[in-house]
KEVEX-159055 format. One line per field, with one value per residue: x, y, z of N, C-alpha, C in turn; residue number from 1. Coordinates in steps of 0.001 Angstrom, whole numbers, plus 524288, in hexadecimal, padded with zeros to 5 digits. Layout:
N
n.u	X, ...
n.v	Y, ...
n.w	Z, ...
ca.u	X, ...
ca.v	Y, ...
ca.w	Z, ...
c.u	X, ...
c.v	Y, ...
c.w	Z, ...
n	NUM, ...
This chain:
170
n.u	F2257, F2587, F1C2C, F1707, F1D2A, F1AF3, F1066, F111B, F16EA, F0FAB, F07F1, F0CA1, F0F4C, F04FB, F01B0, F0944, F05DD, EFC75, EFF17, F0567, EFE01, EF700, EFD60, EFFA5, EF5C4, EF33F, EFB17, EF79D, EEDC0, EF0CA, EF6CA, EEF30, EE8AC, EEF21, EF07D, EE66E, EE4FE, EEC98, EE8A7, EDF2E, EE349, EE898, EDFE6, EDA8C, EE187, EE226, ED7A9, ED80F, EDF6F, ED9E1, ED19D, ED697, EDAFD, ED265, ED0C7, ECE55, ECFF0, ED99A, ED6BB, EDD3D, EE376, EEEEE, EF5F4, EF401, EF17E, EE7C9, EDB8A, ED649, ECC3E, ECA78, EC2E0, EBBB0, EB4E8, EAEC8, EA5A1, E98E5, E8FC2, E82A0, E7CA3, E70F5, E6632, E5A50, E5043, E4EB7, E54F8, E5EFB, E6BBA, E7974, E872A, E946D, E9F05, EAC0C, EB7FF, EC5C5, ECECF, ED8FF, EE01A, EE8B0, EE54C, EDB92, ECEA0, EC389, EB6B9, EAE4C, EA414, E9A29, E92CE, E86FA, E8057, E7612, E6AF8, E686D, E7132, E795E, E84AB, E8D32, E97CB, EA45F, EA6A3, EAEEF, EBCEC, EC4B2, ECF9C, EDC93, EDDC0, ED506, EC77B, EBB20, EAD29, EA33E, E9644, E8C23, E7F42, E7464, E6852, E5EDD, E54A9, E4B28, E5244, E53CA, E5A85, E67AA, E7125, E7A7F, E8233, E898B, E92A9, E9884, EA431, EA9C0, EB64D, EC258, ECA49, ED3C1, ECEC0, EC536, EBADA, EB331, EAD6E, EA2CF, E9B7C, E8EC5, E8657, E7A32, E7012, E63A9, E5848, E4A72, E406B, E3A71
n.v	B09B3, B0FE6, B1360, B0AAD, B089E, B119E, B100A, B06FA, B0A85, B121E, B0BD6, B0642, B0E41, B1155, B0798, B07AB, B10BF, B0DCF, B05AF, B0AA8, B11E1, B0A97, B05F8, B0EDE, B114B, B08BE, B09C4, B12E5, B0FA0, B0781, B0D2A, B137E, B0CC4, B099B, B12E3, B1509, B0C95, B0E79, B1834, B14A8, B0E92, B1641, B1CE5, B1587, B14E0, B1F82, B206C, B1958, B1E70, B27D7, B2362, B1EF9, B2820, B2C71, B26C4, B1C81, B0ED4, B0838, B014B, AFB4E, AF01D, AE9B9, AE052, AD35E, AD696, AD51D, AD7C9, AD20D, ACB0E, AC934, AC387, AC449, ABC41, AB2C3, AAE17, AADDE, AAAD5, AAC08, AA66D, AA1D7, AA7E2, AAEFF, AADB6, AB822, ABEDE, AC8AB, AC883, ACC5E, ACCB7, AD100, ACF78, AD0D2, AD5F6, AD696, ADC7F, AD5C0, AD579, ADA7E, AE2C9, AED2E, AE8F0, AE687, AE554, AE09E, ADC9F, AD65E, ACB61, AC3A3, AB734, AB75F, AC002, AC140, AC2AE, ACC67, AD32F, ADD47, AE5A7, AEBF5, AF6A8, AFC9F, AFC49, AF35F, AF5E1, AF070, AE8D5, AECE2, AECA2, AE6FA, AE516, ADBB1, ADB19, AD24A, ACFC0, AC7C5, AC39F, ABBC1, AB986, AB0C9, AA8E9, A9E0A, A947F, A8F6B, A98BE, A9C67, AA5DA, AAC27, AB649, ABCD5, AC2E2, ACC27, AD0B4, AD7C4, AD092, AC605, ABC4F, ABFB8, ABDFF, ABC1D, AB4A7, AB522, AAF76, AAD67, AA8AA, AA33E, A9DB6, A9D8C, A9ED1, A9BF3, AA5D5, AA641
n.w	DE2BA, DEB44, DEDF1, DF1FE, DFAC2, E00CF, E02F4, E0908, E1198, E15DA, E18FE, E20DD, E280B, E2ADA, E2FFA, E3834, E3D60, E410C, E4780, E4F40, E536D, E57E2, E5F49, E6566, E68FE, E6EBD, E769F, E7BD0, E7F84, E8670, E8D9A, E9160, E96B3, E9E99, EA3EE, EA79F, EAE07, EB595, EB8EF, EBE04, EC5D4, ECBB9, ECE7D, ED513, EDD24, EE098, EE424, EECB8, EF314, EF58E, EFB49, F03F2, F087C, F0C75, F14CA, F12B6, F101A, F094A, EFD7A, EF72D, EF4AC, EF6AE, EEEB5, EF313, EFCA4, F0639, F0C51, F18A1, F1EDB, F2C15, F33B6, F4056, F421E, F3964, F3874, F3E01, F4791, F49C4, F502F, F5649, F511B, F4F4E, F45CA, F3D4A, F4316, F41DB, F40B3, F438D, F408E, F42E1, F3B92, F3E5A, F395F, F3532, F2D30, F299B, F21F0, F17B1, F121C, F0F66, F1301, F0B66, F0ABD, F01CC, F00AA, F083C, F0958, F0ABA, F0887, F0A6C, F0C32, F1667, F1C27, F1F18, F1C6D, F2134, F1E03, F1F0A, F16B4, F14F4, F1247, F19FE, F2193, F221E, F2D97, F314F, F364A, F348E, F32FA, F302C, F2F43, F3122, F2EA9, F31B1, F2DE1, F3311, F2FF9, F2C07, F2A3E, F2E53, F36CD, F359C, F3233, F2922, F2493, F1B21, F1944, F0F72, F0D3F, F0512, F01A7, F0018, F0291, F0214, F0017, EFCF8, F00BD, F0BF5, F1588, F1EFD, F28C8, F2E5D, F37D6, F3C0A, F4493, F40F3, F47DE, F48CC, F4B9A, F57A0
ca.u	F2480, F25A5, F1692, F15DA, F2011, F184D, F0BD6, F1221, F1883, F0B18, F050C, F1010, F0E82, EFFB3, F0151, F0C4D, F0316, EF80D, F0195, F069A, EF8E8, EF4AB, F00B2, EFEC8, EF089, EF39D, EFDEA, EF434, EE9D9, EF37E, EF839, EEABE, EE669, EF27C, EEFA8, EE18A, EE5A9, EEF81, EE4F3, EDBB7, EE615, EE953, EDAD5, ED90B, EE50F, EDFF9, ED30F, ED9D7, EE213, ED5BF, ECE93, ED9D3, EDB11, ECCF0, ED049, ECC79, ED3AB, EDB34, ED493, EE0D7, EE581, EF3B3, EF595, EF554, EEF95, EE224, ED943, ED4C0, EC883, ECA91, EBDAD, EBB47, EB1D3, EAC7D, EA065, E95F0, E8AA3, E7F39, E7A36, E6BB0, E62FB, E54CF, E4E98, E4D83, E59A9, E62FB, E7054, E7DD6, E8C15, E9831, EA435, EB065, EBCAD, ECA77, ED18F, EDE62, EE32C, EEC82, EE32B, ED67A, ECA77, EBEA5, EB22C, EAAE6, E9EE0, E98CA, E8D2D, E84D4, E7D03, E7014, E69E0, E67D2, E7625, E7B64, E89EF, E8EA0, E9D67, EA68E, EA76A, EB419, EC14B, EC6F0, ED53C, EDFAD, EDDD1, ED02D, EC3A0, EB5C1, EA8C3, E9F42, E915A, E8907, E7A10, E7160, E6288, E5D1E, E4F60, E49C5, E56FC, E5415, E5E79, E6D47, E71F8, E8005, E827C, E8F3A, E9375, E9D20, EA688, EADA3, EBA01, EC715, ECDB9, ED5F5, ECAE6, EC09C, EB5B4, EB32E, EA7A3, EA181, E96D3, E8B6C, E82DB, E7616, E6BFF, E5E9D, E5414, E45E1, E3E5B, E369A
ca.v	B0740, B1385, B13D3, B05EA, B0994, B15AF, B0D88, B035E, B0D6B, B14D4, B0784, B049D, B129C, B108F, B036F, B09D0, B1497, B0ACE, B0290, B0ED6, B13A2, B0683, B05A2, B1361, B10F8, B04AB, B0BF6, B16BF, B0CBD, B04AA, B1157, B15DE, B0928, B09A0, B17BE, B14F2, B08CA, B1196, B1BD6, B11AE, B0D48, B1AFA, B1E6C, B125E, B166D, B24B6, B1F48, B16C2, B22C2, B2B4A, B2058, B1E7F, B2D61, B2D7C, B233C, B1758, B0AA9, B06AF, AFBD0, AF942, AEBE3, AE7F0, ADAC0, ACF84, AD850, AD4B2, AD7A9, ACCCE, ACB0A, AC5FC, AC3D4, AC1BF, AB775, AB2CA, AABC4, AAF43, AA783, AAF11, AA2BD, AA160, AACCB, AAE84, AAF67, ABD40, AC25F, ACB12, AC8DD, ACE5F, ACBEC, AD39B, ACD20, AD4B0, AD404, AD9C2, ADC8F, AD472, AD505, ADE3F, AE6BC, AEE7F, AE57A, AE8F6, AE145, AE298, ADAE0, AD262, AC966, ABE8A, AB4D0, AB811, AC52E, AC163, AC396, AD168, AD532, AE2F1, AE584, AF117, AF87C, AFF5B, AF88A, AF280, AF618, AEC15, AE949, AEF7D, AE8D5, AE7E9, AE148, AD9E8, AD9C5, ACEEB, ACF67, AC372, AC3A2, AB6AB, AB944, AAC80, AA5A2, A9A56, A9094, A913A, A9C3E, A9DA8, AAA7B, AADCC, ABBA1, ABCE8, AC877, ACCD6, AD4BB, AD7AF, ACCBB, AC23B, AB888, AC2EA, ABCC0, ABA48, AB2C7, AB560, AABF2, AAE37, AA3EF, AA3E5, A9A40, AA0BC, A9B9F, A9E6F, AA911, AA337
ca.w	DE752, DEF0C, DF03D, DF5C4, DFFFA, E038E, E0518, E0D2B, E1632, E17D2, E1BFD, E25A3, E2B4A, E2CE6, E3379, E3C62, E4082, E43C2, E4BC6, E5316, E55AC, E5B5A, E6416, E687D, E6B93, E72C5, E7AF7, E7E91, E82A5, E8ABD, E9161, E941D, E9AC0, EA358, EA762, EAA97, EB23C, EB9E4, EBB54, EC16E, ECADE, ECEE4, ED0AD, ED95A, EE186, EE2CC, EE77C, EF1D9, EF698, EF783, EFED9, F08AF, F0A72, F0F3F, F199D, F112E, F0FEE, F03F9, EFB83, EF3A4, EF75A, EF43E, EECF6, EF736, F0227, F0682, F11A5, F1A78, F22F7, F309B, F3734, F4596, F416A, F33D7, F3907, F4290, F4823, F4CFF, F53ED, F5599, F5073, F4D98, F4055, F3CF4, F454D, F3ED2, F43F0, F4069, F42F5, F4099, F3AD9, F3E65, F3670, F34E6, F286F, F2B68, F1CF8, F165B, F0ECE, F110E, F11AD, F0941, F09F4, EFD3A, F01CA, F0B88, F07DE, F0CA0, F04E8, F0BBA, F0DC0, F1BDE, F1EA7, F1D11, F1E41, F20BD, F1E2E, F1E39, F117F, F147F, F1276, F1F63, F209E, F2459, F32D8, F32E3, F37AF, F3266, F3479, F2CA5, F3250, F2E2D, F30E6, F2FE5, F2EFD, F335F, F2E6C, F27FB, F297A, F32A4, F36E8, F3618, F2DF6, F2891, F20DE, F1988, F178A, F0BFB, F0CFF, F0080, F02D6, EFD3C, F04DF, EFE3C, EFEFE, EFACD, F027D, F11A3, F16C1, F2459, F29E4, F32C2, F3918, F4042, F44B0, F4169, F49FE, F47D6, F4FB8, F5A80
c.u	F247F, F1FEF, F152F, F1886, F1D22, F1367, F0CF1, F13B9, F13D4, F082E, F07A6, F0F3C, F08F7, EFF69, F0453, F08C1, EFEBC, EFAAC, F0320, F01F3, EF70A, EF835, F005A, EF9B8, EF0D1, EF6B1, EFADA, EF005, EEC22, EF46F, EF352, EE848, EE9E2, EF194, EEA7F, EE1E4, EE873, EEB92, EE118, EDE61, EE6FA, EE425, ED95B, EDC92, EE33E, EDB2F, ED4AD, EDC45, EDE0E, ED2A7, ED1C1, EDAAB, ED647, ECC3B, ECEE2, ED12C, ED4EC, ED887, ED831, EE38B, EEA0A, EF33F, EF745, EF379, EE9F5, EE076, ED769, ED0ED, ECABB, EC66A, EBE41, EB890, EAF36, EA750, E9E3E, E90CD, E8767, E7C70, E74C4, E6913, E5DF2, E53AD, E4CBE, E51D8, E5CE6, E67F3, E7541, E82F7, E9092, E9D5B, EA842, EB539, EC100, ECCF8, ED729, EE153, EE697, EEA85, EDDB5, ED21A, EC5A6, EBACF, EAEC7, EA504, E9E57, E9325, E8C44, E812A, E7759, E6F7F, E6931, E6C94, E78A0, E8073, E8A6D, E94B1, E9F8D, EA7D7, EAC5F, EB86A, EC319, ECC9E, ED7D2, EDF95, ED89A, ECBC6, EBEC7, EB1EB, EA520, E9AA8, E8DE4, E8353, E76BE, E6BE7, E6099, E577F, E4EE3, E4EC4, E5762, E58C0, E6417, E6EA5, E7859, E805B, E8854, E8EEF, E98DC, E9F48, EAAB4, EB0F7, EBEE5, ECB97, ECFAB, ED204, EC568, EBB9E, EB6E0, EADEC, EA756, E9C5E, E937D, E87AB, E7EAC, E7267, E668E, E5A91, E4EE6, E43CF, E3AB5, E315E
c.v	B0AD4, B142C, B0F63, B06A1, B0D3B, B136C, B0A3F, B0606, B1054, B103B, B063C, B0974, B1232, B0C1C, B04FE, B0D28, B11E5, B081E, B0645, B108A, B0F9B, B05D4, B0A4D, B1315, B0CD6, B06B6, B0FD7, B13DB, B0A15, B0895, B12EA, B1203, B08E8, B0EAE, B16D5, B10BC, B0B69, B15C2, B1928, B104D, B11F7, B1CF6, B1AEC, B13CB, B1BD6, B2386, B1D11, B1AD9, B25C4, B2835, B1FAB, B23B3, B2E7A, B29AF, B1DA3, B1389, B08ED, B017D, AF99D, AF48E, AE9B5, AE1C4, AD755, AD1D3, AD7BC, AD583, AD2EB, ACDCF, AC78A, AC6CD, AC1E1, ABCE3, AB7C3, AB010, AAD42, AACB9, AAABD, AAB5F, AA295, AA6AA, AABAB, AB03A, AB50D, AC118, AC3E3, ACB88, ACAAF, ACCC4, ACF24, AD069, AD100, AD275, AD838, AD8CB, ADB26, AD3BD, AD96B, AE2AB, AE837, AEAA8, AE826, AE4D6, AE3AE, AE151, AD6D8, AD0B7, AC476, ABC77, AB5F5, ABDD1, AC58A, AC29B, AC84F, AD330, ADADC, AE2D7, AEB1C, AF214, AFB46, AFB76, AF7E9, AF254, AF132, AECB4, AEAD2, AEB14, AEA99, AE41B, AE05E, AD807, AD663, ACE71, ACB18, AC430, ABE18, AB5D5, AB4C0, AA965, AA15F, A967E, A9303, A9440, A9D53, AA19F, AABEB, AB328, ABB7A, AC2A5, AC87E, AD18D, AD3E8, AD470, AC8E3, ABDD4, ABB01, AC29C, ABA92, AB8D6, AB2E4, AB24D, AAD35, AAA02, AA5B2, A9EF3, A9D2C, A9D36, A9EEF, AA17D, AA5AB, AA685
c.w	DEC1D, DF184, DF381, DFAE9, E031E, E05D7, E09BE, E125C, E190E, E1AD8, E2158, E294A, E2E06, E30E7, E386E, E4051, E432F, E4827, E5032, E562E, E5944, E6009, E6760, E6B5E, E704C, E77FA, E7E3B, E81A1, E86CC, E8F09, E9426, E9809, E9F96, EA67B, EA9C8, EAEBF, EB6CA, EBC60, EBF72, EC648, ECE8F, ED147, ED52B, EDE07, EE3FF, EE5F9, EECD1, EF550, EF88B, EFB9F, F041F, F0B34, F0DCD, F13FB, F181D, F1166, F0A62, F0266, EF7D4, EF6BD, EF43B, EF2B8, EF17F, EFC5D, F0243, F0C00, F1357, F1EBF, F2763, F33DC, F3C29, F45B8, F3B7C, F33C8, F3DEB, F428B, F4BF6, F5128, F52A9, F55B1, F4F06, F482A, F4064, F3FBC, F4129, F424F, F4077, F4399, F400F, F40A3, F3A75, F3C04, F368A, F2F91, F298B, F268E, F1C62, F1309, F10FE, F0FAD, F1002, F0815, F05EB, EFE48, F059F, F0A41, F0ADE, F089F, F0563, F0D86, F1369, F1ED0, F1BE4, F1F68, F1D89, F2138, F1DA0, F18B6, F1045, F14CA, F187F, F1EC0, F2311, F2A59, F34CC, F33BE, F34D7, F346D, F301E, F301E, F2F21, F3130, F2E26, F31D4, F2EA0, F31CD, F2A61, F263C, F2DBF, F31CB, F36DF, F312C, F2DB3, F239C, F1FE4, F1782, F146B, F0BB0, F0868, F01D5, EFFCC, EFFA0, F00D5, EFC95, EFCA5, EFE3D, F0894, F12D6, F1D01, F24C4, F2EFC, F3358, F3D04, F401C, F4598, F4391, F495E, F4C67, F5268, F5B53
n	1, 2, 3, 4, 5, 6, 7, 8, 9, 10, 11, 12, 13, 14, 15, 16, 17, 18, 19, 20, 21, 22, 23, 24, 25, 26, 27, 28, 29, 30, 31, 32, 33, 34, 35, 36, 37, 38, 39, 40, 41, 42, 43, 44, 45, 46, 47, 48, 49, 50, 51, 52, 53, 54, 55, 56, 57, 58, 59, 60, 61, 62, 63, 64, 65, 66, 67, 68, 69, 70, 71, 72, 73, 74, 75, 76, 77, 78, 79, 80, 81, 82, 83, 84, 85, 86, 87, 88, 89, 90, 91, 92, 93, 94, 95, 96, 97, 98, 99, 100, 101, 102, 103, 104, 105, 106, 107, 108, 109, 110, 111, 112, 113, 114, 115, 116, 117, 118, 119, 120, 121, 122, 123, 124, 125, 126, 127, 128, 129, 130, 131, 132, 133, 134, 135, 136, 137, 138, 139, 140, 141, 142, 143, 144, 145, 146, 147, 148, 149, 150, 151, 152, 153, 154, 155, 156, 157, 158, 159, 160, 161, 162, 163, 164, 165, 166, 167, 168, 169, 170
């Protein structure tokens, strides 16, 4: 009888050791992920601080705070131009939002229209320009070209429009 009791207690001890080691391992893993998450957040803040010390603009946006484009105009008509003319227009804007404005890209559907945009963040109240160049070569007739701007605004996308009546060369 004593032998049976000894064997049962030994099994219970082994099971308890396994349970404790599993719990301990789980605790270590969960603490490790919390530490690494915390380390990542601290590293991001340190990078922000270093950028701001060098005269940069913070890119951290508080919840609910968004930048906002306010353009002087969102459409421009070049009027009558001749086939082969290369024309350009500058769209001027102000960041009237409550966070720095970051334009990640500006695109057009056709290679004949090329936008250029500021790569640096535009601070609140700051101004910027988007230059749009249109090559009318082999584009006869009325042309409507849309430039799509992707930014960190609430709507994420802003569209600008250029128009031109391309007449043949005489």
